C-alpha positions as CSV (number, residue, x, y, z in Angstrom):
1,M,36.4,40.3,33.3
2,D,33.0,42.1,32.7
3,R,29.6,40.8,33.3
4,Y,29.0,39.9,29.6
5,T,32.2,37.8,29.3
6,V,31.2,35.8,32.6
7,I,27.7,35.3,31.0
8,R,29.3,34.0,27.8
9,S,31.4,31.7,29.7
10,Q,28.6,29.8,31.3
11,K,27.8,26.8,29.2
12,P,24.4,25.5,29.3
13,R,24.2,22.1,31.4
14,F,21.4,19.9,32.1
15,S,20.2,20.1,35.6
16,F,17.8,17.8,37.4
17,R,16.6,20.3,39.9
18,V,13.0,21.0,39.6
19,D,10.6,22.4,42.3
20,K,8.8,20.1,44.6
21,R,5.4,21.2,43.3
22,S,6.4,20.1,39.6
23,V,7.8,16.8,41.0
24,T,4.6,16.2,42.8
25,V,2.4,17.0,39.8
26,I,4.6,14.9,37.5
27,G,4.1,11.9,40.0
28,I,0.5,12.3,40.1
29,L,0.3,12.3,36.2
30,A,2.5,9.0,36.2
31,L,0.2,7.3,38.6
32,L,-2.8,8.4,36.5
33,L,-1.1,7.0,33.4
34,I,-0.5,3.7,35.3
35,V,-4.2,3.5,36.5
36,A,-5.3,4.4,33.0
37,I,-3.2,1.5,31.5
38,V,-4.5,-1.1,33.9
39,V,-8.1,-0.1,33.3
40,S,-7.7,0.1,29.7
41,I,-6.3,-3.3,29.6
42,G,-9.6,-4.8,31.2
43,M,-11.8,-2.9,29.1
44,G,-13.2,-3.9,25.6
45,S,-15.7,-6.4,24.1
46,I,-14.4,-8.9,26.5
47,R,-14.5,-7.3,30.1
48,I,-11.7,-8.5,32.2
49,P,-11.5,-7.6,36.2
50,V,-8.7,-5.6,37.6
51,S,-7.7,-8.5,39.7
52,Q,-7.2,-10.8,36.8
53,V,-5.5,-7.9,34.8
54,L,-2.9,-7.6,37.5
55,K,-2.5,-11.5,37.7
56,S,-2.1,-11.8,34.0
57,L,0.6,-9.2,33.8
58,V,2.7,-11.1,36.2
59,G,2.1,-14.4,34.4
60,L,-0.5,-15.8,36.9
61,G,-3.8,-15.2,35.0
62,E,-6.0,-17.7,33.1
63,G,-5.0,-18.7,29.7
64,S,-7.6,-16.9,27.8
65,D,-7.2,-13.8,29.7
66,Q,-3.4,-13.8,29.2
67,L,-4.0,-14.3,25.4
68,V,-6.3,-11.2,25.1
69,I,-4.1,-9.1,27.5
70,L,-0.7,-10.0,26.4
71,Q,-1.1,-10.6,22.7
72,L,-4.0,-8.2,21.7
73,R,-4.4,-5.3,24.2
74,L,-1.1,-4.8,25.9
75,P,1.0,-4.0,22.6
76,R,-1.8,-1.7,21.4
77,I,-1.7,0.1,24.8
78,V,2.2,0.5,24.7
79,V,2.2,1.8,21.2
80,A,-0.6,4.3,22.2
81,V,1.6,5.5,25.1
82,L,4.7,5.8,22.9
83,V,2.9,7.5,20.1
84,G,1.3,10.1,22.5
85,A,4.8,10.6,24.5
86,S,6.6,11.2,21.0
87,L,4.1,13.5,19.5
88,A,3.7,15.6,22.9
89,V,7.8,16.0,23.3
90,S,8.0,16.8,19.5
91,G,5.3,19.5,20.2
92,S,7.2,20.8,23.2
93,I,10.6,21.2,21.2
94,L,8.8,23.2,18.4
95,Q,7.0,25.6,20.9
96,A,10.3,26.4,22.5
97,L,12.1,26.9,18.8
98,V,9.3,28.9,17.4
99,R,8.4,30.6,20.5
100,N,4.7,30.2,20.1
101,P,2.4,28.0,22.2
102,L,0.4,27.2,19.0
103,A,3.2,25.3,17.5
104,S,3.0,21.5,16.8
105,P,4.4,18.9,14.7
106,D,1.9,19.8,12.0
107,L,3.4,23.4,11.9
108,I,6.6,22.4,9.9
109,G,5.1,19.7,7.7
110,T,6.4,16.7,9.6
111,T,3.2,15.1,10.2
112,S,1.7,15.9,6.8
113,G,4.8,14.9,5.0
114,A,4.9,11.6,6.7
115,T,1.2,11.1,5.8
116,A,1.6,11.8,2.2
117,A,4.8,9.4,1.9
118,A,2.7,6.7,3.8
119,V,-0.5,7.1,1.7
120,A,1.7,7.0,-1.6
121,F,3.3,3.7,-0.4
122,I,-0.3,2.3,0.3
123,A,-1.7,3.6,-3.0
124,F,1.2,2.7,-5.3
125,S,2.8,-0.3,-3.7
126,N,-0.4,-2.3,-4.2
127,G,0.5,-4.9,-1.8
128,T,3.8,-5.6,-3.6
129,Y,6.1,-4.6,-0.5
130,S,5.3,-5.4,3.0
131,I,3.3,-3.0,5.3
132,H,6.1,-3.2,7.7
133,W,8.1,-0.8,5.6
134,L,5.3,2.0,6.3
135,P,7.1,3.5,9.4
136,L,10.3,3.9,7.4
137,V,8.6,5.5,4.5
138,A,6.6,7.8,6.8
139,L,9.8,8.7,8.6
140,V,11.5,9.6,5.1
141,G,8.5,11.8,4.2
142,G,8.5,13.6,7.6
143,F,12.1,14.3,7.2
144,F,11.8,15.4,3.6
145,A,8.9,17.9,4.4
146,A,10.8,19.3,7.6
147,S,14.0,19.8,5.6
148,L,12.1,21.4,2.6
149,T,10.8,23.9,5.3
150,Y,14.1,24.5,6.9
151,V,16.0,25.1,3.8
152,T,13.2,27.4,2.2
153,A,13.2,29.2,5.5
154,W,16.9,29.7,6.0
155,K,17.9,33.3,4.9
156,H,21.0,34.6,6.9
157,G,19.9,32.3,9.8
158,L,16.7,30.9,10.8
159,S,13.8,33.2,11.7
160,P,11.0,31.5,13.8
161,F,8.4,33.5,12.5
162,R,9.6,32.7,8.9
163,F,9.9,29.0,9.6
164,A,6.4,28.8,11.0
165,L,5.0,30.6,8.0
166,I,6.8,28.4,5.5
167,G,6.0,25.3,7.5
168,V,2.3,26.1,7.3
169,S,2.5,26.4,3.4
170,I,4.6,23.1,3.1
171,S,1.9,21.3,5.2
172,T,-0.9,22.5,3.1
173,A,0.9,21.4,-0.1
174,M,1.8,18.0,1.4
175,G,-1.9,17.7,2.4
176,A,-2.7,18.5,-1.3
177,L,-0.4,15.7,-2.3
178,T,-1.8,13.3,0.1
179,I,-5.2,13.7,-1.8
180,Y,-3.8,13.3,-5.0
181,F,-2.2,10.0,-4.1
182,M,-5.4,8.7,-2.8
183,I,-7.4,9.4,-5.9
184,S,-4.6,8.3,-8.2
185,G,-4.3,4.7,-6.6
186,P,-6.6,1.7,-6.8
187,M,-9.9,2.8,-5.4
188,Y,-10.2,-0.3,-3.1
189,L,-7.0,1.1,-1.3
190,A,-8.5,4.4,-0.6
191,S,-10.3,3.1,2.5
192,Q,-7.3,1.6,3.9
193,A,-5.4,4.9,3.4
194,L,-8.2,7.0,4.8
195,G,-8.2,5.0,8.0
196,W,-4.7,5.2,8.5
197,M,-4.8,9.1,7.9
198,S,-7.4,9.2,10.6
199,G,-4.8,7.8,13.2
200,T,-5.2,4.5,14.7
201,V,-3.3,2.0,16.9
202,Y,-5.5,-0.9,15.8
203,G,-3.6,-4.0,14.9
204,S,-0.5,-3.0,16.8
205,S,1.7,-5.8,17.9
206,W,5.0,-6.4,19.8
207,N,6.8,-5.8,16.5
208,H,5.6,-2.4,16.5
209,V,6.5,-1.8,20.0
210,L,10.0,-3.3,19.5
211,S,10.3,-0.7,16.6
212,L,9.2,2.3,18.3
213,L,10.4,1.8,21.9
214,P,14.2,2.2,21.3
215,W,13.6,5.1,19.0
216,T,11.4,7.0,21.2
217,L,13.4,6.3,24.6
218,I,16.6,7.3,23.0
219,F,15.4,10.6,21.6
220,L,13.3,11.5,24.8
221,V,16.6,11.1,26.9
222,I,18.5,13.4,24.4
223,T,15.7,15.9,24.6
224,M,15.8,15.8,28.5
225,V,19.5,16.5,28.3
226,Q,18.9,19.4,25.9
227,A,16.3,20.9,28.5
228,R,18.3,23.9,29.6
229,T,19.0,24.6,25.8
230,L,15.4,24.7,25.2
231,N,14.7,27.1,28.1
232,A,17.5,29.4,26.5
233,Q,16.1,29.1,22.9
234,E,12.5,29.9,24.1
235,L,13.8,33.2,25.6
236,G,15.0,34.4,22.1
237,D,18.2,34.2,19.9
238,D,20.0,37.0,21.8
239,V,19.7,35.4,25.3
240,A,20.6,32.0,24.0
241,K,23.9,33.3,22.4
242,G,24.4,35.4,25.7
243,V,24.8,32.2,27.7
244,G,26.9,30.5,25.2
245,V,24.3,28.4,23.3
246,P,25.4,27.8,19.5
247,V,21.8,28.7,18.3
248,E,21.7,27.6,14.8
249,R,23.6,24.2,15.3
250,K,21.2,23.5,18.6
251,R,18.1,24.6,16.6
252,L,18.9,22.2,13.8
253,M,19.7,19.3,16.1
254,L,16.4,20.0,18.1
255,I,14.4,20.2,14.9
256,A,15.8,16.9,13.6
257,I,14.8,15.3,17.1
258,S,11.5,16.9,16.8
259,V,10.8,15.4,13.4
260,A,12.3,12.0,14.1
261,L,9.8,11.7,17.1
262,A,6.7,12.9,15.3
263,A,7.5,11.1,12.0
264,A,8.2,7.8,13.8
265,A,4.9,8.2,15.8
266,V,2.8,8.9,12.4
267,G,4.6,6.0,10.7
268,I,3.2,3.8,13.4
269,A,-0.2,5.2,14.1
270,G,-1.1,7.4,11.4
271,G,-2.2,10.9,11.6
272,I,-3.0,11.4,15.1
273,G,-3.6,15.1,15.5
274,F,-3.6,17.9,18.2
275,V,-1.6,15.8,20.7
276,G,1.6,17.8,20.1
277,L,-0.4,21.1,20.7
278,M,-2.6,20.1,23.6
279,A,-0.1,18.2,25.9
280,P,2.6,20.8,26.2
281,H,0.4,23.7,26.6
282,M,-1.6,21.9,29.4
283,A,1.7,20.6,31.0
284,R,2.8,24.2,30.9
285,K,-0.2,25.2,33.0
286,L,0.5,22.4,35.4
287,V,4.3,22.6,36.0
288,G,5.4,25.9,34.5
289,S,7.5,26.8,31.5
290,S,10.9,25.2,32.6
291,Y,11.6,22.4,30.3
292,G,13.1,20.2,33.0
293,S,9.7,19.7,34.4
294,L,7.6,20.5,31.0
295,L,9.3,17.7,29.1
296,P,8.2,14.7,31.3
297,A,4.9,16.2,31.9
298,S,4.1,16.6,28.5
299,A,5.3,13.1,27.5
300,I,2.9,11.7,30.2
301,L,0.1,13.7,29.2
302,G,0.5,13.0,25.7
303,A,0.6,9.4,26.3
304,L,-2.5,9.6,28.5
305,F,-4.3,11.7,25.7
306,V,-3.6,8.9,23.1
307,L,-4.4,6.0,25.4
308,L,-7.8,7.5,26.5
309,A,-8.6,8.2,22.9
310,D,-7.9,4.8,21.9
311,L,-9.8,3.3,24.9
312,A,-12.9,5.4,23.6
313,A,-12.4,4.2,20.1
314,R,-12.5,0.6,21.0
315,T,-15.2,0.6,23.4
316,L,-17.9,3.3,22.8
317,F,-19.2,2.0,19.3
318,V,-18.6,-1.9,19.8
319,P,-18.2,-3.8,17.4
320,L,-16.9,-0.8,15.5
321,D,-13.3,0.2,16.0
322,I,-13.0,4.0,15.5
323,P,-9.8,5.5,14.6
324,A,-8.2,7.1,17.8
325,G,-7.4,10.2,15.8
326,V,-11.2,11.1,15.5
327,F,-11.4,11.7,19.3
328,T,-8.1,13.6,19.6
329,A,-9.5,15.8,16.9
330,A,-12.9,16.1,18.4
331,V,-11.2,17.4,21.6
332,G,-8.0,19.4,19.9
333,A,-10.1,21.3,17.4
334,P,-12.2,23.2,20.1
335,F,-9.0,23.6,22.2
336,F,-7.0,25.1,19.2
337,M,-9.9,27.7,18.6
338,L,-9.9,28.5,22.3
339,L,-6.3,29.1,22.3
340,L,-6.5,31.3,19.2
341,Y,-9.4,33.1,20.7
342,R,-7.2,33.9,23.8
343,S,-4.1,34.9,21.9
344,R,-6.5,37.3,20.0
345,S,-7.8,38.8,23.0
346,T,-4.4,39.3,24.6
């Protein structure tokens, strides 16, 4: 049996083995996220001491504190964490498939498709249907845009470069549709649509948490199981085929997972941008490029970004509640330009 046959016979399996440094970094990031959650719960127009926050979380706090924490702030914070983790992992998957650290859910039209569908729903439903249908509508829009990108880019297989190029075109077209839907609907709904497009977790409830939590957890677990496949995909089609990965089938499945995570997040929180770009890139600097470590690190960093952006949104300009997407864009746009400059230099 020659060496090539032996390599072909080695089916990729998920492995939990990561180096000690990565485990330490992930542990520190998780601890920072927990601290940020506790601090964020206590901050707002009504300041609550950390001791009271901890008591309220275990049911021993004062009635007024428990009301503010358990019914108003905690659902919003949990949604921010889930949205950030979903967008970050979605971006991580795309960066492996496209083999470009600049890839993000915006690249294949997922975010813009979900946004266009949601804005159309807001503009034309005119209150006829419940706003609780919005996440499902956004999910359908995200899948439609990503499917259109995939089908258009297919030609005797899927070239990552062609996929990315057509994805940018589809994303631009969906952005134009969004503007059209905004100006075509009733004017009084334009401000509501604009606020949602900016990206916000304002008004999140436990119903939103229950809608997003199972979806996010299931797809995060599936993605972790595919960590080794992502490692192989990032090295190129020839290498992936050499170790026995069914490239096109796995690529289609992973794209679907990426779209599902991003579209669900957009459906709940609107167009929070750059998280899927920044979190995986920073995670790669911290734990390396192995997806066994990169995925959990990206998820934690994404959750931390959106959580801190929302914290700034609701505390810096009281009594105004600024969309969290404004702050992620304020950080993400310069970050993206820096990456572009470095890639140009290299």
